[in-house]
N, C-alpha and C positions, 0 to 999 in steps of 0.2 A: 877334565882336561886342565892341565897346569903347564905353565911355561916359566922359564927363568930368563930374565933380561940379560943379554950379553952385550948390548950396545944401546945407548940412548941418544946417539947422534948418527944420522945417516952418513955423514962424512967419515965416520970411524969404521964403516963396514968395509970388508976386504975386497969385495967384488965390484969392479968399476962399472960393469953393465947394470948391476942392481942399483948402485948409487945413481947412475944416470936416469934409470926408469923412475926411481923414487923422487928424484929432484924435480921431475916434471909434475908430480902429483902432491908433493908435500911442500907447502910454502913456509918453511921454517929454516932458519940458520942456527947452527949450534945444537947443543944438547937439549933434549926435552926434559924439563925439570920435573915433570910428573912421573917419569920412569926412573927407577933406581937400579943401576947395574947390580947384578947378582940377586936381586929380589925375585921372589916367586909370586906369580899372579894366577888367578883362576880365570879361565877363558869363558866368556859369556856368549860368544858367537864367533863363527868363522865365516868370512865372506870373500868371494872373488870380486876384485875391483876391475874397473874398466881398463886399467893399465896392464891387466893380465896377472897382477900379483894377488897374494892372499893377505888379508888383514885379520888380525885377531882383535876382538873387542874386550877391553879390560876396564874395570872400574878403578881408575887410578886417582881420581879426584873425589875424596870422601864426601864433600858437600854437594856433589852433582847428583842429579836424578837419572843419569844415563852413563854408559861406558864410552870409552874413546877407542877409535880404530888405530891399530899400529901394524906396521909391516911385519910379517912373520920372520923376516930376515933379522930382526932385532932380538930374536929369542931362540932359546933352545927348548924344545918340547921335552918336558921331564915326565909327563904323564899323559899319554895319548888316549886314554880311555874316554869314551863318549858318555856323558851323563845319561842316566836312565830317562827315557821319555823324549830325548832330543830327536829332531827330524833332519833329514838331508834332502835338500831341494836341488833339482837339476835345471840347467838353463842352457840355451844355445850360446856357444862360443863361436868365434869367427870361423873355425874350420870343423867344429864338432860339438856334440853335447858335452857338458862338463858339470862338475859340482859348482853350484851357485852359492849355497848358504847352508850352514850347519848350526842349529841352535834349538832352543825350546820351540814348540810348535807355533805359538803366537807370533814369534819373530820369523822363524824359518819360512812360514807360509804367507807372510805379508810383506810385500816389497816396500811398504810405506811405514812399517813399524818403527824403525830407527828415527826417521824424520819426525814422526809423531812424538817420540820421546824427547827429542831435542826441542821441539816446539812447545813442550810442556803439556801435552795431552794427558789429562788426569787418568783416563782409563789405561792408557799405555804405560804410564808410570806405575800405576798400581800393579799391573801384570808384571812389569820388570822387577819391582821391589820384591814381590812374592817369589818369582823365579830365582832371583839373586840369593834369597835366603835358603832356597832348597839346596 
């Protein structure tokens, strides 16, 4: 799965309702310097957030041991094929069941996987690095 960045600043998005929703969950003003407009990124996970929106996880900081979540509205999906071996997990939404997460199995099936990555858990980082290279 690959996406092309179409905006790196929430304020530049055309839909005012989307901007309002994202402003409540993103604490940043101005452009995200880690995202380059027109660049193509490999998606490492897709996750539904509490604000109802979808985030794609991209490895945009080379020195980092984990990817960063970005609102799907900042991208155009240019290759929607799901990598072999990925899993889709469902979860309860306010009014129905819905897609919760799509990623490699270790992440898709573990609600704490991303937090462990960010916290520097060596086992999670090893899995992530292996899966990122696939």
